[in-house]
N, CA, C, O and CB atoms as a CASP TS submission, in Angstrom:
PFRMAT TS
TARGET T0000
AUTHOR 0000-0000-0000
METHOD Language model
MODEL 1
PARENT N/A
ATOM      1  N   MET     1      74.951 112.233  58.519  1.00  0.00           N
ATOM      2  CA  MET     1      75.378 112.824  59.768  1.00  0.00           C
ATOM      3  C   MET     1      74.770 112.076  60.957  1.00  0.00           C
ATOM      4  O   MET     1      75.416 111.902  61.990  1.00  0.00           O
ATOM      5  CB  MET     1      74.996 114.304  59.812  1.00  0.00           C
ATOM      6  N   GLU     2      73.542 111.646  60.799  1.00  0.00           N
ATOM      7  CA  GLU     2      72.890 110.920  61.887  1.00  0.00           C
ATOM      8  C   GLU     2      73.538 109.559  62.105  1.00  0.00           C
ATOM      9  O   GLU     2      73.593 109.075  63.236  1.00  0.00           O
ATOM     10  CB  GLU     2      71.397 110.751  61.596  1.00  0.00           C
ATOM     11  N   GLU     3      74.026 108.939  61.046  1.00  0.00           N
ATOM     12  CA  GLU     3      74.715 107.652  61.179  1.00  0.00           C
ATOM     13  C   GLU     3      76.006 107.823  61.972  1.00  0.00           C
ATOM     14  O   GLU     3      76.349 106.983  62.804  1.00  0.00           O
ATOM     15  CB  GLU     3      75.016 107.048  59.789  1.00  0.00           C
ATOM     16  N   LEU     4      76.717 108.916  61.708  1.00  0.00           N
ATOM     17  CA  LEU     4      77.951 109.194  62.445  1.00  0.00           C
ATOM     18  C   LEU     4      77.654 109.421  63.929  1.00  0.00           C
ATOM     19  O   LEU     4      78.403 108.958  64.789  1.00  0.00           O
ATOM     20  CB  LEU     4      78.669 110.423  61.851  1.00  0.00           C
ATOM     21  N   SER     5      76.586 110.118  64.222  1.00  0.00           N
ATOM     22  CA  SER     5      76.187 110.368  65.602  1.00  0.00           C
ATOM     23  C   SER     5      75.864 109.054  66.317  1.00  0.00           C
ATOM     24  O   SER     5      76.265 108.853  67.464  1.00  0.00           O
ATOM     25  CB  SER     5      74.974 111.315  65.647  1.00  0.00           C
ATOM     26  N   HIS     6      75.149 108.172  65.646  1.00  0.00           N
ATOM     27  CA  HIS     6      74.793 106.876  66.232  1.00  0.00           C
ATOM     28  C   HIS     6      76.059 106.039  66.462  1.00  0.00           C
ATOM     29  O   HIS     6      76.202 105.398  67.503  1.00  0.00           O
ATOM     30  CB  HIS     6      73.794 106.112  65.310  1.00  0.00           C
ATOM     31  N   PHE     7      76.974 106.049  65.486  1.00  0.00           N
ATOM     32  CA  PHE     7      78.224 105.304  65.618  1.00  0.00           C
ATOM     33  C   PHE     7      79.051 105.832  66.799  1.00  0.00           C
ATOM     34  O   PHE     7      79.608 105.044  67.563  1.00  0.00           O
ATOM     35  CB  PHE     7      79.040 105.394  64.310  1.00  0.00           C
ATOM     36  N   MET     8      79.131 107.143  66.948  1.00  0.00           N
ATOM     37  CA  MET     8      79.906 107.733  68.034  1.00  0.00           C
ATOM     38  C   MET     8      79.294 107.416  69.399  1.00  0.00           C
ATOM     39  O   MET     8      80.028 107.234  70.370  1.00  0.00           O
ATOM     40  CB  MET     8      80.006 109.244  67.847  1.00  0.00           C
ATOM     41  N   ARG     9      77.982 107.346  69.487  1.00  0.00           N
ATOM     42  CA  ARG     9      77.333 106.960  70.756  1.00  0.00           C
ATOM     43  C   ARG     9      77.710 105.536  71.130  1.00  0.00           C
ATOM     44  O   ARG     9      78.008 105.252  72.290  1.00  0.00           O
ATOM     45  CB  ARG     9      75.792 107.091  70.652  1.00  0.00           C
ATOM     46  N   ASN    10      77.698 104.641  70.150  1.00  0.00           N
ATOM     47  CA  ASN    10      78.077 103.249  70.426  1.00  0.00           C
ATOM     48  C   ASN    10      79.550 103.152  70.800  1.00  0.00           C
ATOM     49  O   ASN    10      79.912 102.387  71.694  1.00  0.00           O
ATOM     50  CB  ASN    10      77.784 102.357  69.207  1.00  0.00           C
ATOM     51  N   LEU    11      80.396 103.912  70.131  1.00  0.00           N
ATOM     52  CA  LEU    11      81.818 103.910  70.442  1.00  0.00           C
ATOM     53  C   LEU    11      82.056 104.441  71.858  1.00  0.00           C
ATOM     54  O   LEU    11      82.928 103.936  72.565  1.00  0.00           O
ATOM     55  CB  LEU    11      82.595 104.752  69.413  1.00  0.00           C
ATOM     56  N   TRP    12      81.306 105.433  72.272  1.00  0.00           N
ATOM     57  CA  TRP    12      81.427 106.001  73.621  1.00  0.00           C
ATOM     58  C   TRP    12      81.100 104.941  74.676  1.00  0.00           C
ATOM     59  O   TRP    12      81.787 104.851  75.694  1.00  0.00           O
ATOM     60  CB  TRP    12      80.490 107.228  73.783  1.00  0.00           C
ATOM     61  N   VAL    13      80.079 104.156  74.448  1.00  0.00           N
ATOM     62  CA  VAL    13      79.706 103.101  75.394  1.00  0.00           C
ATOM     63  C   VAL    13      80.818 102.063  75.481  1.00  0.00           C
ATOM     64  O   VAL    13      81.166 101.617  76.575  1.00  0.00           O
ATOM     65  CB  VAL    13      78.374 102.430  74.974  1.00  0.00           C
ATOM     66  N   VAL    14      81.371 101.682  74.353  1.00  0.00           N
ATOM     67  CA  VAL    14      82.465 100.701  74.343  1.00  0.00           C
ATOM     68  C   VAL    14      83.679 101.271  75.075  1.00  0.00           C
ATOM     69  O   VAL    14      84.317 100.564  75.855  1.00  0.00           O
ATOM     70  CB  VAL    14      82.845 100.310  72.884  1.00  0.00           C
ATOM     71  N   TRP    15      84.003 102.545  74.831  1.00  0.00           N
ATOM     72  CA  TRP    15      85.138 103.192  75.487  1.00  0.00           C
ATOM     73  C   TRP    15      84.957 103.222  77.007  1.00  0.00           C
ATOM     74  O   TRP    15      85.898 102.914  77.739  1.00  0.00           O
ATOM     75  CB  TRP    15      85.318 104.618  74.950  1.00  0.00           C
ATOM     76  N   LEU    16      83.783 103.581  77.489  1.00  0.00           N
ATOM     77  CA  LEU    16      83.535 103.623  78.935  1.00  0.00           C
ATOM     78  C   LEU    16      83.583 102.230  79.559  1.00  0.00           C
ATOM     79  O   LEU    16      84.078 102.068  80.675  1.00  0.00           O
ATOM     80  CB  LEU    16      82.179 104.267  79.218  1.00  0.00           C
ATOM     81  N   MET    17      83.078 101.235  78.854  1.00  0.00           N
ATOM     82  CA  MET    17      83.155  99.860  79.369  1.00  0.00           C
ATOM     83  C   MET    17      84.606  99.403  79.462  1.00  0.00           C
ATOM     84  O   MET    17      84.984  98.743  80.430  1.00  0.00           O
ATOM     85  CB  MET    17      82.350  98.894  78.468  1.00  0.00           C
ATOM     86  N   ALA    18      85.427  99.747  78.463  1.00  0.00           N
ATOM     87  CA  ALA    18      86.841  99.363  78.494  1.00  0.00           C
ATOM     88  C   ALA    18      87.554 100.036  79.667  1.00  0.00           C
ATOM     89  O   ALA    18      88.357  99.398  80.348  1.00  0.00           O
ATOM     90  CB  ALA    18      87.532  99.734  77.162  1.00  0.00           C
ATOM     91  N   ILE    19      87.277 101.292  79.904  1.00  0.00           N
ATOM     92  CA  ILE    19      87.883 101.989  81.044  1.00  0.00           C
ATOM     93  C   ILE    19      87.442 101.348  82.356  1.00  0.00           C
ATOM     94  O   ILE    19      88.265 101.143  83.249  1.00  0.00           O
ATOM     95  CB  ILE    19      87.507 103.486  81.030  1.00  0.00           C
ATOM     96  N   PHE    20      86.165 101.034  82.482  1.00  0.00           N
ATOM     97  CA  PHE    20      85.650 100.405  83.703  1.00  0.00           C
ATOM     98  C   PHE    20      86.328  99.060  83.944  1.00  0.00           C
ATOM     99  O   PHE    20      86.759  98.778  85.062  1.00  0.00           O
ATOM    100  CB  PHE    20      84.122 100.219  83.615  1.00  0.00           C
ATOM    101  N   VAL    21      86.427  98.237  82.923  1.00  0.00           N
ATOM    102  CA  VAL    21      87.061  96.925  83.067  1.00  0.00           C
ATOM    103  C   VAL    21      88.538  97.094  83.429  1.00  0.00           C
ATOM    104  O   VAL    21      89.063  96.328  84.237  1.00  0.00           O
ATOM    105  CB  VAL    21      86.914  96.097  81.761  1.00  0.00           C
ATOM    106  N   GLY    22      89.215  98.085  82.844  1.00  0.00           N
ATOM    107  CA  GLY    22      90.609  98.337  83.173  1.00  0.00           C
ATOM    108  C   GLY    22      90.805  98.741  84.621  1.00  0.00           C
ATOM    109  O   GLY    22      91.747  98.284  85.269  1.00  0.00           O
ATOM    110  N   ILE    23      89.937  99.587  85.133  1.00  0.00           N
ATOM    111  CA  ILE    23      90.038 100.021  86.535  1.00  0.00           C
ATOM    112  C   ILE    23      89.775  98.853  87.478  1.00  0.00           C
ATOM    113  O   ILE    23      90.475  98.694  88.479  1.00  0.00           O
ATOM    114  CB  ILE    23      89.044 101.169  86.823  1.00  0.00           C
ATOM    115  N   VAL    24      88.781  98.044  87.170  1.00  0.00           N
ATOM    116  CA  VAL    24      88.484  96.885  88.018  1.00  0.00           C
ATOM    117  C   VAL    24      89.647  95.901  87.991  1.00  0.00           C
ATOM    118  O   VAL    24      90.024  95.365  89.033  1.00  0.00           O
ATOM    119  CB  VAL    24      87.182  96.188  87.559  1.00  0.00           C
ATOM    120  N   ALA    25      90.219  95.657  86.820  1.00  0.00           N
ATOM    121  CA  ALA    25      91.367  94.749  86.718  1.00  0.00           C
ATOM    122  C   ALA    25      92.548  95.300  87.503  1.00  0.00           C
ATOM    123  O   ALA    25      93.238  94.542  88.185  1.00  0.00           O
ATOM    124  CB  ALA    25      91.763  94.532  85.243  1.00  0.00           C
ATOM    125  N   TRP    26      92.793  96.605  87.420  1.00  0.00           N
ATOM    126  CA  TRP    26      93.902  97.222  88.151  1.00  0.00           C
ATOM    127  C   TRP    26      93.690  97.075  89.662  1.00  0.00           C
ATOM    128  O   TRP    26      94.641  96.819  90.401  1.00  0.00           O
ATOM    129  CB  TRP    26      94.040  98.717  87.769  1.00  0.00           C
ATOM    130  N   ALA    27      92.452  97.237  90.115  1.00  0.00           N
ATOM    131  CA  ALA    27      92.174  97.182  91.558  1.00  0.00           C
ATOM    132  C   ALA    27      92.260  95.763  92.108  1.00  0.00           C
ATOM    133  O   ALA    27      92.723  95.568  93.232  1.00  0.00           O
ATOM    134  CB  ALA    27      90.795  97.756  91.847  1.00  0.00           C
ATOM    135  N   TYR    28      91.829  94.782  91.348  1.00  0.00           N
ATOM    136  CA  TYR    28      91.794  93.407  91.855  1.00  0.00           C
ATOM    137  C   TYR    28      93.017  92.581  91.477  1.00  0.00           C
ATOM    138  O   TYR    28      93.139  91.442  91.926  1.00  0.00           O
ATOM    139  CB  TYR    28      90.565  92.718  91.351  1.00  0.00           C
ATOM    140  N   TRP    29      93.928  93.119  90.664  1.00  0.00           N
ATOM    141  CA  TRP    29      95.088  92.357  90.242  1.00  0.00           C
ATOM    142  C   TRP    29      96.353  93.173  90.455  1.00  0.00           C
ATOM    143  O   TRP    29      97.107  93.408  89.511  1.00  0.00           O
ATOM    144  CB  TRP    29      94.957  91.937  88.775  1.00  0.00           C
ATOM    145  N   PRO    30      96.593  93.612  91.699  1.00  0.00           N
ATOM    146  CA  PRO    30      97.748  94.476  91.954  1.00  0.00           C
ATOM    147  C   PRO    30      99.051  93.684  92.025  1.00  0.00           C
ATOM    148  O   PRO    30      99.045  92.487  92.311  1.00  0.00           O
ATOM    149  CB  PRO    30      97.546  95.249  93.250  1.00  0.00           C
ATOM    150  N   SER    31     100.139  94.345  91.769  1.00  0.00           N
ATOM    151  CA  SER    31     101.450  93.737  91.934  1.00  0.00           C
ATOM    152  C   SER    31     101.780  93.680  93.422  1.00  0.00           C
ATOM    153  O   SER    31     101.060  94.253  94.240  1.00  0.00           O
ATOM    154  CB  SER    31     102.539  94.529  91.148  1.00  0.00           C
ATOM    155  N   ARG    32     102.838  93.009  93.769  1.00  0.00           N
ATOM    156  CA  ARG    32     103.190  92.890  95.189  1.00  0.00           C
ATOM    157  C   ARG    32     103.490  94.249  95.805  1.00  0.00           C
ATOM    158  O   ARG    32     103.051  94.543  96.916  1.00  0.00           O
ATOM    159  CB  ARG    32     104.394  91.966  95.364  1.00  0.00           C
ATOM    160  N   ARG    33     104.233  95.071  95.085  1.00  0.00           N
ATOM    161  CA  ARG    33     104.574  96.399  95.620  1.00  0.00           C
ATOM    162  C   ARG    33     103.319  97.223  95.819  1.00  0.00           C
ATOM    163  O   ARG    33     103.152  97.858  96.860  1.00  0.00           O
ATOM    164  CB  ARG    33     105.548  97.139  94.681  1.00  0.00           C
ATOM    165  N   ARG    34     102.439  97.222  94.839  1.00  0.00           N
ATOM    166  CA  ARG    34     101.216  98.005  94.949  1.00  0.00           C
ATOM    167  C   ARG    34     100.276  97.403  95.992  1.00  0.00           C
ATOM    168  O   ARG    34      99.555  98.138  96.668  1.00  0.00           O
ATOM    169  CB  ARG    34     100.515  98.092  93.591  1.00  0.00           C
ATOM    170  N   ARG    35     100.274  96.082  96.129  1.00  0.00           N
ATOM    171  CA  ARG    35      99.425  95.433  97.130  1.00  0.00           C
ATOM    172  C   ARG    35      99.806  95.893  98.529  1.00  0.00           C
ATOM    173  O   ARG    35      98.935  96.191  99.347  1.00  0.00           O
ATOM    174  CB  ARG    35      99.535  93.902  97.025  1.00  0.00           C
ATOM    175  N   GLN    36     101.109  95.951  98.807  1.00  0.00           N
ATOM    176  CA  GLN    36     101.555  96.408 100.123  1.00  0.00           C
ATOM    177  C   GLN    36     101.182  97.873 100.330  1.00  0.00           C
ATOM    178  O   GLN    36     100.735  98.246 101.415  1.00  0.00           O
ATOM    179  CB  GLN    36     103.079  96.215 100.278  1.00  0.00           C
ATOM    180  N   SER    37     101.355  98.690  99.328  1.00  0.00           N
ATOM    181  CA  SER    37     101.010 100.107  99.428  1.00  0.00           C
ATOM    182  C   SER    37      99.511 100.285  99.664  1.00  0.00           C
ATOM    183  O   SER    37      99.104 101.085 100.506  1.00  0.00           O
ATOM    184  CB  SER    37     101.441 100.857  98.154  1.00  0.00           C
ATOM    185  N   LEU    38      98.692  99.540  98.922  1.00  0.00           N
ATOM    186  CA  LEU    38      97.241  99.642  99.090  1.00  0.00           C
ATOM    187  C   LEU    38      96.811  99.167 100.478  1.00  0.00           C
ATOM    188  O   LEU    38      95.900  99.736 101.079  1.00  0.00           O
ATOM    189  CB  LEU    38      96.521  98.825  98.007  1.00  0.00           C
ATOM    190  N   GLN    39      97.474  98.117 100.988  1.00  0.00           N
ATOM    191  CA  GLN    39      97.138  97.616 102.324  1.00  0.00           C
ATOM    192  C   GLN    39      97.482  98.653 103.386  1.00  0.00           C
ATOM    193  O   GLN    39      96.715  98.857 104.326  1.00  0.00           O
ATOM    194  CB  GLN    39      97.878  96.295 102.611  1.00  0.00           C
ATOM    195  N   GLU    40      98.638  99.311 103.239  1.00  0.00           N
ATOM    196  CA  GLU    40      99.015 100.360 104.190  1.00  0.00           C
ATOM    197  C   GLU    40      98.028 101.521 104.134  1.00  0.00           C
ATOM    198  O   GLU    40      97.657 102.069 105.172  1.00  0.00           O
ATOM    199  CB  GLU    40     100.440 100.863 103.901  1.00  0.00           C
ATOM    200  N   GLN    41      97.604 101.896 102.945  1.00  0.00           N
ATOM    201  CA  GLN    41      96.648 102.988 102.800  1.00  0.00           C
ATOM    202  C   GLN    41      95.283 102.599 103.350  1.00  0.00           C
ATOM    203  O   GLN    41      94.570 103.449 103.882  1.00  0.00           O
ATOM    204  CB  GLN    41      96.525 103.396 101.335  1.00  0.00           C
ATOM    205  N   ALA    42      94.910 101.334 103.230  1.00  0.00           N
ATOM    206  CA  ALA    42      93.623 100.881 103.747  1.00  0.00           C
ATOM    207  C   ALA    42      93.596 100.928 105.270  1.00  0.00           C
ATOM    208  O   ALA    42      92.531 101.093 105.865  1.00  0.00           O
ATOM    209  CB  ALA    42      93.322  99.464 103.260  1.00  0.00           C
ATOM    210  N   ASN    43      94.748 100.786 105.903  1.00  0.00           N
ATOM    211  CA  ASN    43      94.808 100.765 107.367  1.00  0.00           C
ATOM    212  C   ASN    43      94.959 102.153 107.978  1.00  0.00           C
ATOM    213  O   ASN    43      94.968 102.275 109.203  1.00  0.00           O
ATOM    214  CB  ASN    43      95.950  99.895 107.817  1.00  0.00           C
ATOM    215  N   ILE    44      95.078 103.191 107.175  1.00  0.00           N
ATOM    216  CA  ILE    44      95.255 104.546 107.709  1.00  0.00           C
ATOM    217  C   ILE    44      94.124 104.935 108.669  1.00  0.00           C
ATOM    218  O   ILE    44      94.426 105.448 109.746  1.00  0.00           O
ATOM    219  CB  ILE    44      95.330 105.555 106.559  1.00  0.00           C
ATOM    220  N   PRO    45      92.855 104.726 108.348  1.00  0.00           N
ATOM    221  CA  PRO    45      91.798 105.142 109.289  1.00  0.00           C
ATOM    222  C   PRO    45      91.807 104.353 110.594  1.00  0.00           C
ATOM    223  O   PRO    45      91.254 104.809 111.595  1.00  0.00           O
ATOM    224  CB  PRO    45      90.443 104.996 108.633  1.00  0.00           C
ATOM    225  N   LEU    46      92.422 103.187 110.594  1.00  0.00           N
ATOM    226  CA  LEU    46      92.415 102.346 111.787  1.00  0.00           C
ATOM    227  C   LEU    46      93.579 102.640 112.724  1.00  0.00           C
ATOM    228  O   LEU    46      93.588 102.188 113.869  1.00  0.00           O
ATOM    229  CB  LEU    46      92.445 100.895 111.389  1.00  0.00           C
ATOM    230  N   ARG    47      94.559 103.394 112.242  1.00  0.00           N
ATOM    231  CA  ARG    47      95.719 103.714 113.073  1.00  0.00           C
ATOM    232  C   ARG    47      95.353 104.741 114.127  1.00  0.00           C
ATOM    233  O   ARG    47      94.479 105.585 113.933  1.00  0.00           O
ATOM    234  CB  ARG    47      96.876 104.229 112.213  1.00  0.00           C
ATOM    235  N   ASP    48      96.045 104.643 115.239  1.00  0.00           N
ATOM    236  CA  ASP    48      95.884 105.607 116.316  1.00  0.00           C
ATOM    237  C   ASP    48      97.068 106.559 116.239  1.00  0.00           C
ATOM    238  O   ASP    48      98.207 106.109 116.121  1.00  0.00           O
ATOM    239  CB  ASP    48      95.793 104.904 117.723  1.00  0.00           C
ATOM    240  N   ASP    49      96.829 107.844 116.303  1.00  0.00           N
ATOM    241  CA  ASP    49      97.904 108.824 116.180  1.00  0.00           C
ATOM    242  C   ASP    49      98.984 108.630 117.239  1.00  0.00           C
ATOM    243  O   ASP    49     100.165 108.837 116.959  1.00  0.00           O
ATOM    244  CB  ASP    49      97.340 110.226 116.275  1.00  0.00           C
ATOM    245  N   GLU    50      98.606 108.247 118.419  1.00  0.00           N
ATOM    246  CA  GLU    50      99.571 108.061 119.497  1.00  0.00           C
ATOM    247  C   GLU    50     100.490 106.875 119.224  1.00  0.00           C
ATOM    248  O   GLU    50     101.625 106.862 119.700  1.00  0.00           O
ATOM    249  CB  GLU    50      98.847 107.865 120.824  1.00  0.00           C
ATOM    250  N   ASP    51     100.031 105.889 118.476  1.00  0.00           N
ATOM    251  CA  ASP    51     100.837 104.705 118.193  1.00  0.00           C
ATOM    252  C   ASP    51     101.826 104.942 117.057  1.00  0.00           C
ATOM    253  O   ASP    51     102.808 104.209 116.942  1.00  0.00           O
ATOM    254  CB  ASP    51      99.938 103.533 117.852  1.00  0.00           C
ATOM    255  N   ASP    52     101.593 105.942 116.222  1.00  0.00           N
ATOM    256  CA  ASP    52     102.439 106.158 115.059  1.00  0.00           C
ATOM    257  C   ASP    52     103.823 106.679 115.408  1.00  0.00           C
ATOM    258  O   ASP    52     104.809 106.270 114.794  1.00  0.00           O
ATOM    259  CB  ASP    52     101.774 107.109 114.128  1.00  0.00           C
ATOM    260  N   VAL    53     103.913 107.573 116.384  1.00  0.00           N
ATOM    261  CA  VAL    53     105.182 108.211 116.709  1.00  0.00           C
ATOM    262  C   VAL    53     105.529 107.887 118.152  1.00  0.00           C
ATOM    263  O   VAL    53     104.801 108.278 119.064  1.00  0.00           O
ATOM    264  CB  VAL    53     105.117 109.749 116.483  1.00  0.00           C
ATOM    265  N   PRO    54     106.631 107.180 118.374  1.00  0.00           N
ATOM    266  CA  PRO    54     107.008 106.902 119.759  1.00  0.00           C
ATOM    267  C   PRO    54     107.502 108.182 120.418  1.00  0.00           C
ATOM    268  O   PRO    54     108.073 109.036 119.741  1.00  0.00           O
ATOM    269  CB  PRO    54     108.096 105.798 119.829  1.00  0.00           C
ATOM    270  N   PRO    55     107.294 108.336 121.726  1.00  0.00           N
ATOM    271  CA  PRO    55     107.749 109.556 122.404  1.00  0.00           C
ATOM    272  C   PRO    55     109.263 109.645 122.377  1.00  0.00           C
ATOM    273  O   PRO    55     109.961 108.631 122.419  1.00  0.00           O
ATOM    274  CB  PRO    55     107.244 109.596 123.856  1.00  0.00           C
ATOM    275  N   ALA    56     109.761 110.872 122.305  1.00  0.00           N
ATOM    276  CA  ALA    56     111.212 111.084 122.323  1.00  0.00           C
ATOM    277  C   ALA    56     111.757 110.730 123.698  1.00  0.00           C
ATOM    278  O   ALA    56     111.020 110.691 124.683  1.00  0.00           O
ATOM    279  CB  ALA    56     111.569 112.553 121.956  1.00  0.00           C
ATOM    280  N   ARG    57     113.041 110.476 123.748  1.00  0.00           N
ATOM    281  CA  ARG    57     113.678 110.099 125.013  1.00  0.00           C
ATOM    282  C   ARG    57     113.515 111.231 126.025  1.00  0.00           C
ATOM    283  O   ARG    57     113.812 112.385 125.716  1.00  0.00           O
ATOM    284  CB  ARG    57     115.185 109.769 124.799  1.00  0.00           C
ATOM    285  N   GLY    58     113.055 110.914 127.207  1.00  0.00           N
ATOM    286  CA  GLY    58     112.899 111.899 128.258  1.00  0.00           C
ATOM    287  C   GLY    58     111.543 112.588 128.258  1.00  0.00           C
ATOM    288  O   GLY    58     111.291 113.415 129.134  1.00  0.00           O
ATOM    289  N   GLN    59     110.669 112.287 127.323  1.00  0.00           N
ATOM    290  CA  GLN    59     109.340 112.903 127.286  1.00  0.00           C
ATOM    291  C   GLN    59     108.297 111.873 127.671  1.00  0.00           C
ATOM    292  O   GLN    59     108.406 110.692 127.340  1.00  0.00           O
ATOM    293  CB  GLN    59     109.034 113.491 125.884  1.00  0.00           C
ATOM    294  N   SER    60     107.290 112.345 128.373  1.00  0.00           N
ATOM    295  CA  SER    60     106.176 111.461 128.682  1.00  0.00           C
ATOM    296  C   SER    60     105.147 111.574 127.562  1.00  0.00           C
ATOM    297  O   SER    60     105.313 112.380 126.646  1.00  0.00           O
ATOM    298  CB  SER    60     105.544 111.811 130.067  1.00  0.00           C
ATOM    299  N   GLN    61     104.108 110.789 127.628  1.00  0.00           N
ATOM    300  CA  GLN    61     103.076 110.786 126.579  1.00  0.00           C
ATOM    301  C   GLN    61     102.429 112.149 126.417  1.00  0.00           C
ATOM    302  O   GLN    61     102.154 112.557 125.289  1.00  0.00           O
ATOM    303  CB  GLN    61     102.006 109.749 126.892  1.00  0.00           C
ATOM    304  N   GLY    62     102.175 112.870 127.508  1.00  0.00           N
ATOM    305  CA  GLY    62     101.484 114.149 127.432  1.00  0.00           C
ATOM    306  C   GLY    62     102.361 115.312 127.032  1.00  0.00           C
ATOM    307  O   GLY    62     101.847 116.375 126.682  1.00  0.00           O
ATOM    308  N   ASP    63     103.697 115.140 127.076  1.00  0.00           N
ATOM    309  CA  ASP    63     104.619 116.238 126.788  1.00  0.00           C
ATOM    310  C   ASP    63     104.956 116.392 125.312  1.00  0.00           C
ATOM    311  O   ASP    63     105.700 117.304 124.951  1.00  0.00           O
ATOM    312  CB  ASP    63     105.879 116.042 127.555  1.00  0.00           C
ATOM    313  N   ARG    64     104.443 115.547 124.470  1.00  0.00           N
ATOM    314  CA  ARG    64     104.792 115.576 123.044  1.00  0.00           C
ATOM    315  C   ARG    64     104.269 116.815 122.362  1.00  0.00           C
ATOM    316  O   ARG    64     103.086 117.136 122.472  1.00  0.00           O
ATOM    317  CB  ARG    64     104.256 114.349 122.341  1.00  0.00           C
ATOM    318  N   ARG    65     105.128 117.505 121.668  1.00  0.00           N
ATOM    319  CA  ARG    65     104.738 118.671 120.888  1.00  0.00           C
ATOM    320  C   ARG    65     105.244 118.492 119.466  1.00  0.00           C
ATOM    321  O   ARG    65     106.317 117.926 119.258  1.00  0.00           O
ATOM    322  CB  ARG    65     105.292 119.983 121.517  1.00  0.00           C
ATOM    323  N   PRO    66     104.483 118.969 118.481  1.00  0.00           N
ATOM    324  CA  PRO    66     105.013 118.866 117.111  1.00  0.00           C
ATOM    325  C   PRO    66     106.209 119.780 116.928  1.00  0.00           C
ATOM    326  O   PRO    66     106.279 120.866 117.503  1.00  0.00           O
ATOM    327  CB  PRO    66     103.926 119.212 116.078  1.00  0.00           C
ATOM    328  N   LYS    67     107.142 119.323 116.121  1.00  0.00           N
ATOM    329  CA  LYS    67     108.356 120.128 115.891  1.00  0.00           C
ATOM    330  C   LYS    67     108.275 120.821 114.571  1.00  0.00           C
ATOM    331  O   LYS    67     109.197 121.545 114.197  1.00  0.00           O
ATOM    332  CB  LYS    67     109.615 119.265 115.946  1.00  0.00           C
TER
END
């Protein structure tokens, strides 16, 4: 029983390393579609709310209300 426990501990370490390597590979080797999506998501904190939505025709900057 102790041998099985030792084997399972080693298998757990190998499993976690494989998951870690898979996540790193996924993050650093994105496809073009995913690369564009990740770049857009990375720029979310840098966007200004006022720049995202142009004012409707006939409204000034201060008159904007959510619909």
